[in-house]
C-alpha positions as CSV (number, residue, x, y, z in Angstrom):
1,M,-7.8,3.2,-24.5
2,Q,-10.2,5.6,-22.9
3,S,-9.9,6.8,-19.3
4,N,-13.1,6.6,-17.2
5,R,-13.8,9.8,-15.2
6,P,-15.3,8.1,-12.2
7,D,-12.2,5.9,-11.9
8,L,-10.0,8.9,-11.9
9,D,-12.2,10.7,-9.4
10,N,-11.9,7.8,-7.0
11,L,-8.2,7.8,-7.5
12,F,-7.9,11.4,-6.6
13,H,-10.3,11.0,-3.7
14,L,-8.5,8.1,-2.2
15,C,-5.1,9.8,-2.5
16,N,-6.4,12.6,-0.3
17,L,-7.6,10.5,2.6
18,P,-5.8,10.3,5.9
19,T,-4.2,6.9,6.4
20,A,-1.4,5.2,8.2
21,P,-0.6,1.6,9.3
22,Y,-3.2,0.3,11.7
23,H,-5.3,3.5,11.0
24,E,-6.9,2.8,7.7
25,Q,-10.5,3.5,8.8
26,Y,-11.0,6.4,6.3
27,V,-10.0,4.3,3.3
28,A,-12.2,1.4,4.6
29,A,-15.1,3.8,5.1
30,F,-14.8,5.2,1.6
31,V,-14.8,1.6,0.1
32,R,-17.9,0.7,2.0
33,H,-19.6,3.9,0.9
34,W,-18.6,3.3,-2.7
35,A,-19.8,-0.3,-2.6
36,S,-23.2,0.6,-1.0
37,Q,-24.4,2.6,-4.1
38,P,-27.4,1.0,-5.9
39,E,-25.5,0.4,-9.1
40,R,-23.1,-1.9,-7.2
41,R,-25.7,-4.1,-5.6
42,L,-23.9,-7.2,-7.1
43,L,-21.0,-6.6,-4.6
44,R,-20.8,-8.0,-1.1
45,V,-18.5,-6.4,1.4
46,Q,-17.3,-8.3,4.5
47,A,-14.5,-7.7,7.0
48,D,-12.4,-10.3,8.9
49,P,-11.6,-9.9,12.6
50,W,-8.5,-7.9,11.8
51,G,-10.3,-5.3,9.7
52,N,-9.2,-6.4,6.3
53,L,-12.0,-5.9,3.7
54,Y,-13.3,-8.4,1.2
55,V,-15.4,-7.0,-1.7
56,R,-16.8,-9.9,-3.6
57,Y,-18.2,-10.1,-7.2
58,R,-19.6,-13.3,-8.5
59,Q,-21.7,-13.5,-11.6
60,G,-22.6,-16.1,-14.2
61,K,-20.9,-19.3,-15.0
62,S,-17.5,-18.4,-13.6
63,S,-14.4,-20.2,-12.4
64,R,-14.6,-22.4,-9.3
65,R,-11.2,-21.0,-8.4
66,T,-11.6,-17.6,-6.8
67,L,-9.3,-14.8,-8.0
68,F,-8.3,-12.4,-5.3
69,L,-7.0,-8.9,-6.3
70,E,-5.2,-7.5,-3.3
71,A,-4.1,-4.0,-2.3
72,H,-3.2,-2.4,1.0
73,M,-5.0,0.6,2.5
74,D,-2.1,2.1,4.5
75,H,0.7,4.5,3.7
76,P,3.7,5.5,5.9
77,G,2.6,8.1,8.4
78,F,2.7,9.5,11.9
79,I,0.5,8.5,14.9
80,V,0.3,10.8,17.9
81,I,1.1,9.0,21.2
82,G,0.6,11.8,23.7
83,T,1.3,15.4,24.7
84,R,4.4,16.4,26.6
85,R,4.4,18.9,29.5
86,D,5.7,21.7,27.2
87,G,2.9,21.2,24.7
88,T,4.9,19.4,22.1
89,L,3.7,16.0,20.9
90,N,5.2,12.5,21.1
91,A,4.5,10.5,17.9
92,A,5.6,7.3,16.2
93,F,6.3,7.1,12.5
94,L,5.2,3.8,11.0
95,G,6.7,2.9,7.7
96,G,10.0,2.9,5.8
97,V,11.4,6.4,5.5
98,K,15.0,7.2,6.2
99,P,15.6,9.3,9.4
100,S,17.6,11.8,7.5
101,C,14.5,12.7,5.5
102,F,12.8,14.2,8.5
103,E,15.0,17.2,8.7
104,D,12.8,20.4,8.5
105,G,9.8,18.1,8.0
106,R,6.4,19.8,7.8
107,I,3.4,17.6,8.5
108,I,-0.4,17.9,8.9
109,L,-2.5,16.2,11.6
110,W,-6.0,15.0,10.8
111,R,-8.7,16.5,13.1
112,P,-12.0,14.6,12.8
113,D,-15.2,16.4,13.2
114,R,-16.6,15.1,16.5
115,R,-20.1,16.4,15.6
116,A,-20.3,14.3,12.4
117,A,-22.4,11.2,12.4
118,G,-19.6,9.1,11.0
119,L,-16.1,9.2,9.4
120,L,-17.5,10.4,6.1
121,T,-20.1,13.0,5.0
122,A,-23.0,12.1,2.8
123,D,-21.0,12.5,-0.4
124,G,-18.1,10.3,0.8
125,T,-15.6,13.0,1.8
126,P,-13.9,12.7,5.2
127,A,-15.5,14.7,8.0
128,G,-12.7,16.9,9.6
129,R,-9.8,19.1,8.7
130,W,-6.0,19.2,8.7
131,T,-3.9,21.1,11.2
132,V,-0.3,22.0,10.4
133,A,2.6,20.9,12.6
134,R,6.4,20.4,12.3
135,V,8.9,17.7,13.2
136,L,11.3,18.9,15.9
137,A,13.3,15.7,16.4
138,V,13.4,12.1,15.3
139,K,15.0,9.1,17.1
140,P,15.5,5.7,15.6
141,Q,14.5,2.8,17.8
142,P,16.3,-0.6,18.2
143,G,15.1,-3.8,16.7
144,G,13.3,-2.1,13.7
145,K,10.7,-0.5,16.0
146,P,8.9,2.6,14.7
147,L,10.8,5.9,14.7
148,R,9.9,8.2,17.7
149,C,9.3,11.8,16.8
150,V,8.7,15.0,18.7
151,L,6.3,17.3,16.9
152,A,5.8,21.1,17.5
153,S,2.4,21.9,19.1
154,P,-0.2,22.9,16.5
155,G,-1.7,25.3,19.1
156,E,-4.7,23.1,19.9
157,K,-5.4,19.9,21.8
158,V,-4.4,16.7,19.9
159,S,-5.7,13.3,21.0
160,P,-3.6,10.1,21.0
161,G,-4.2,8.1,17.9
162,T,-4.3,11.2,15.7
163,I,-3.0,10.5,12.1
164,G,-0.3,12.7,10.7
165,M,1.0,12.8,7.1
166,W,3.5,15.0,5.3
167,N,2.3,18.5,4.5
168,L,1.8,18.1,0.8
169,P,-0.9,19.4,-1.5
170,D,-4.1,17.4,-2.3
171,A,-3.9,15.2,-5.4
172,A,-3.5,17.0,-8.6
173,A,-2.8,16.4,-12.3
174,V,0.7,17.5,-13.3
175,G,0.9,16.7,-17.0
176,N,0.4,12.9,-17.3
177,L,1.3,12.4,-13.7
178,L,-0.9,12.3,-10.6
179,A,1.0,13.9,-7.7
180,A,-0.3,13.2,-4.2
181,R,0.8,12.9,-0.6
182,A,0.0,9.2,-0.8
183,C,-0.2,6.9,-3.8
184,D,1.2,3.8,-2.2
185,D,-1.1,1.9,-2.0
186,V,-4.4,3.8,-2.2
187,A,-3.8,4.0,-5.9
188,G,-3.8,0.2,-5.9
189,V,-7.2,0.3,-4.0
190,A,-8.5,2.7,-6.8
191,V,-7.4,0.2,-9.5
192,G,-9.3,-2.6,-7.7
193,L,-12.5,-0.5,-7.4
194,A,-12.3,0.4,-11.1
195,V,-11.9,-3.2,-12.1
196,L,-15.0,-4.2,-10.1
197,D,-17.0,-1.4,-11.7
198,R,-16.1,-2.6,-15.2
199,L,-17.1,-6.2,-14.3
200,I,-20.4,-4.9,-13.0
201,K,-21.1,-2.7,-16.1
202,Q,-20.1,-5.6,-18.5
203,R,-22.0,-8.2,-16.4
204,S,-18.9,-10.3,-16.8
205,A,-18.9,-13.9,-15.7
206,A,-16.3,-13.9,-13.0
207,N,-15.5,-15.0,-9.5
208,V,-13.4,-12.1,-8.1
209,T,-12.8,-10.7,-4.6
210,L,-11.0,-7.5,-4.0
211,L,-9.0,-8.0,-0.7
212,L,-7.9,-4.7,1.0
213,T,-5.4,-5.3,3.7
214,R,-4.0,-3.3,6.6
215,A,-0.6,-2.5,8.0
216,E,1.5,-3.6,5.0
217,E,4.1,-0.9,5.6
218,V,5.1,-2.4,9.0
219,G,5.6,-6.0,7.9
220,F,2.6,-7.2,5.9
221,I,0.6,-7.7,9.1
222,G,-2.9,-7.5,7.5
223,A,-1.9,-9.9,4.7
224,I,-0.6,-12.5,7.1
225,A,-3.8,-12.1,9.2
226,A,-5.9,-12.7,6.1
227,A,-3.9,-15.7,5.1
228,K,-4.5,-17.2,8.5
229,S,-8.1,-16.3,8.7
230,R,-9.4,-19.1,6.4
231,R,-11.6,-16.6,4.6
232,F,-10.0,-17.5,1.3
233,H,-12.2,-19.5,-1.0
234,S,-10.4,-22.7,-1.9
235,P,-9.0,-23.1,-4.5
236,C,-7.8,-19.5,-5.1
237,S,-5.1,-17.4,-6.6
238,I,-4.0,-13.9,-5.5
239,I,-2.7,-11.0,-7.6
240,G,-1.2,-8.2,-5.6
241,I,-1.8,-4.6,-6.9
242,E,1.0,-2.3,-5.8
243,T,2.8,0.9,-6.6
244,S,6.6,0.1,-6.7
245,K,9.6,2.4,-6.9
246,T,10.4,3.5,-10.4
247,L,13.7,1.9,-11.7
248,P,15.9,2.6,-14.8
249,H,14.3,-0.4,-16.5
250,A,10.8,0.3,-15.2
251,R,9.7,3.9,-16.0
252,Q,6.6,5.8,-15.6
253,G,4.5,6.2,-18.8
254,D,5.8,2.9,-20.3
255,G,2.7,1.1,-19.1
256,P,1.6,-0.9,-16.1
257,I,4.0,-3.5,-14.9
258,I,3.6,-7.3,-14.6
259,R,5.8,-7.8,-11.6
260,V,7.7,-11.1,-11.8
261,G,9.1,-10.6,-8.3
262,D,10.3,-8.2,-5.6
263,R,13.5,-7.7,-3.6
264,T,12.9,-11.0,-1.7
265,T,11.3,-13.5,-4.0
266,I,9.9,-14.3,-7.4
267,F,6.2,-15.0,-7.9
268,S,4.2,-17.9,-9.3
269,P,5.5,-18.6,-12.8
270,S,2.2,-20.0,-14.1
271,L,0.1,-17.0,-12.8
272,T,2.7,-14.5,-14.1
273,R,2.6,-16.2,-17.5
274,F,-1.2,-16.1,-17.5
275,I,-1.2,-12.3,-16.8
276,H,1.5,-11.8,-19.4
277,Q,-0.4,-13.8,-22.1
278,T,-3.6,-11.8,-21.3
279,A,-1.8,-8.5,-21.5
280,A,-0.2,-9.5,-24.8
281,G,-3.5,-10.4,-26.3
282,L,-5.0,-7.2,-25.1
283,A,-2.2,-5.2,-26.6
284,D,-2.7,-6.9,-30.0
285,D,-6.4,-5.7,-29.9
286,E,-5.6,-2.3,-28.5
287,P,-2.5,-0.8,-30.0
288,G,-2.6,2.1,-27.5
289,L,-2.1,-0.3,-24.5
290,H,1.5,-0.7,-23.4
291,Y,2.7,-2.9,-20.6
292,Q,6.0,-4.0,-19.0
293,R,7.2,-7.2,-17.4
294,Q,9.9,-6.5,-14.8
295,L,11.6,-7.6,-11.6
296,M,10.7,-4.8,-9.2
297,D,13.3,-5.2,-6.6
298,G,13.1,-1.8,-4.9
299,G,11.2,-3.3,-2.0
300,T,9.2,-6.3,-0.8
301,C,5.4,-6.5,-1.0
302,D,2.4,-8.5,0.3
303,T,2.7,-11.0,-2.6
304,T,5.9,-12.4,-1.0
305,A,4.0,-13.0,2.2
306,F,1.2,-14.8,0.5
307,G,3.6,-16.9,-1.6
308,A,5.6,-17.9,1.6
309,L,2.3,-19.0,3.2
310,G,1.6,-21.4,0.4
311,F,-0.7,-19.4,-2.0
312,D,-0.6,-19.2,-5.8
313,S,0.3,-15.6,-6.0
314,G,1.5,-13.0,-8.6
315,A,1.6,-9.2,-8.8
316,V,1.2,-6.1,-10.9
317,C,2.2,-2.6,-10.2
318,L,2.4,1.0,-11.2
319,A,5.8,2.7,-11.3
320,L,6.0,5.1,-8.4
321,G,7.9,8.4,-8.2
322,N,9.3,9.7,-4.9
323,Y,8.7,6.3,-3.2
324,H,7.4,6.7,0.4
325,N,7.6,10.5,-0.3
326,M,11.4,10.4,-0.3
327,R,12.3,13.0,-2.8
328,E,14.2,11.9,-5.9
329,H,16.4,15.0,-6.4
330,S,16.7,14.6,-10.1
331,T,12.9,14.6,-10.6
332,G,11.4,15.3,-7.2
333,T,10.1,18.8,-8.0
334,A,10.0,18.5,-11.8
335,A,6.9,19.8,-13.6
336,G,5.6,21.7,-10.5
337,I,5.6,18.8,-8.0
338,A,5.8,20.6,-4.7
339,P,8.1,19.4,-1.9
340,A,7.3,19.4,1.9
341,S,11.0,19.8,2.6
342,K,14.3,19.3,0.8
343,H,13.9,15.5,1.4
344,I,10.1,15.0,1.1
345,A,7.8,15.4,-1.9
346,S,4.6,14.2,-3.3
347,E,4.5,10.6,-4.7
348,T,3.6,10.3,-8.4
349,I,2.1,7.7,-10.7
350,D,1.4,8.1,-14.5
351,R,-2.4,8.3,-15.1
352,R,-2.0,6.4,-18.4
353,D,-0.4,3.5,-16.5
354,F,-3.3,3.5,-14.1
355,V,-5.8,3.3,-17.0
356,G,-3.8,0.6,-18.6
357,L,-3.6,-1.5,-15.4
358,V,-7.4,-1.3,-15.0
359,E,-7.8,-2.6,-18.6
360,M,-5.3,-5.4,-18.1
361,L,-6.7,-6.6,-14.8
362,T,-10.3,-6.5,-16.1
363,A,-9.2,-8.8,-19.0
364,V,-7.5,-11.1,-16.5
365,C,-10.7,-11.4,-14.4
366,R,-12.8,-12.1,-17.5
367,R,-10.4,-14.8,-18.7
368,F,-9.6,-16.3,-15.4
369,S,-11.8,-19.4,-15.8
370,Q,-9.2,-20.5,-18.4
371,Y,-6.3,-20.4,-15.9
372,R,-4.7,-23.5,-14.6
373,P,-2.0,-23.5,-12.0
374,A,1.1,-25.4,-13.0
375,D,-0.2,-25.2,-16.6
376,P,1.1,-28.2,-18.6
377,T,0.8,-26.3,-21.9
378,L,4.4,-25.2,-21.9
379,R,5.7,-28.7,-21.0
380,R,3.6,-30.2,-23.8
381,R,4.9,-27.6,-26.3
382,F,8.5,-28.4,-25.5
383,L,7.9,-32.2,-25.8
384,R,6.2,-31.7,-29.2
385,Q,9.2,-29.6,-30.4
386,F,11.5,-32.4,-29.3
387,S,9.5,-35.1,-30.9
388,S,9.5,-33.3,-34.3
389,A,13.2,-32.4,-34.1
390,A,14.6,-35.7,-32.6
391,P,15.2,-37.3,-36.0
392,R,17.4,-34.4,-37.1
393,L,19.4,-34.8,-33.9
394,R,20.1,-38.4,-34.7
395,L,21.0,-37.6,-38.3
396,G,23.5,-35.2,-37.1
397,L,25.6,-37.9,-35.4
């Protein structure tokens, strides 16, 4: 199982971009830039009225049923609301991080280059710079509303809508790990791009759309909007690509995870079984490929929203260290992973798991024409077993 350098380059690049719920414009711009390259002329990129992106690949005699691979473009982060009279900043924090984790928090604010022609430079890097700030106070709000924060003045004017993230290093390799200020879920975006690249290079017969949604961290808002937008090709199935909190039974380095469910629901049994069968066949052909099949109940993901709204949906994920940057004190600074404070550290994924997930999903896309929801194969198998064994049951009376 070989890693592909461009895939990893995209992974590192995406993990460095500024992003927060409702403010995913830099990730979206990178995806559009990536898809616009001549070698990807088979792709078609569209957006719905809510800013979700659809990157479609259709080639050859493929399945009538469209396979959607879905990942979200946001990560928990700060949004500046305004400047106070004393020069400090009012900000909202969007996403699930415990208020106790903000103590002594150091952050960075993204300052776009107003002279630039767009969000990105010609080589796809964001046009702007980071400015350092600090959390002075945090106040929980009733009814699950975003946390309100007071930030120290960075010493320069800051406009409302400015994105803030934890002051953590750019993405870096630490042994087999990737450590970054944001993996959840831009690493899932990178997986989706890598799968599309493989389908293009292999000229695979497939009908696949990569759906990139917004505002997952504040209640799956982009996914719900997509489900209501009628842009899904009927019939269709959806596989969510996530990073999910590492658990004792789901460890980094043990392979990508076929996610049978999350904290709230379990997913489509037939689609989960199809992914599992594909992974098992791939592992037989490639002994170096490892995978896991687990209930990842550390949180709830977009797949639950799609399932609740009536879609045939399953999920896969990468085990995530320091979930939402909340430092796991046993491993939070292991192997040189730098913290932003005693409670905040870089998120991590295992790069081998990333490569394995790309391989697994590419195989799923290539085989998807064979998939049937509510597959009767298992039922027929059990009935055959009964028919052949029924005489022995009678003899045993």
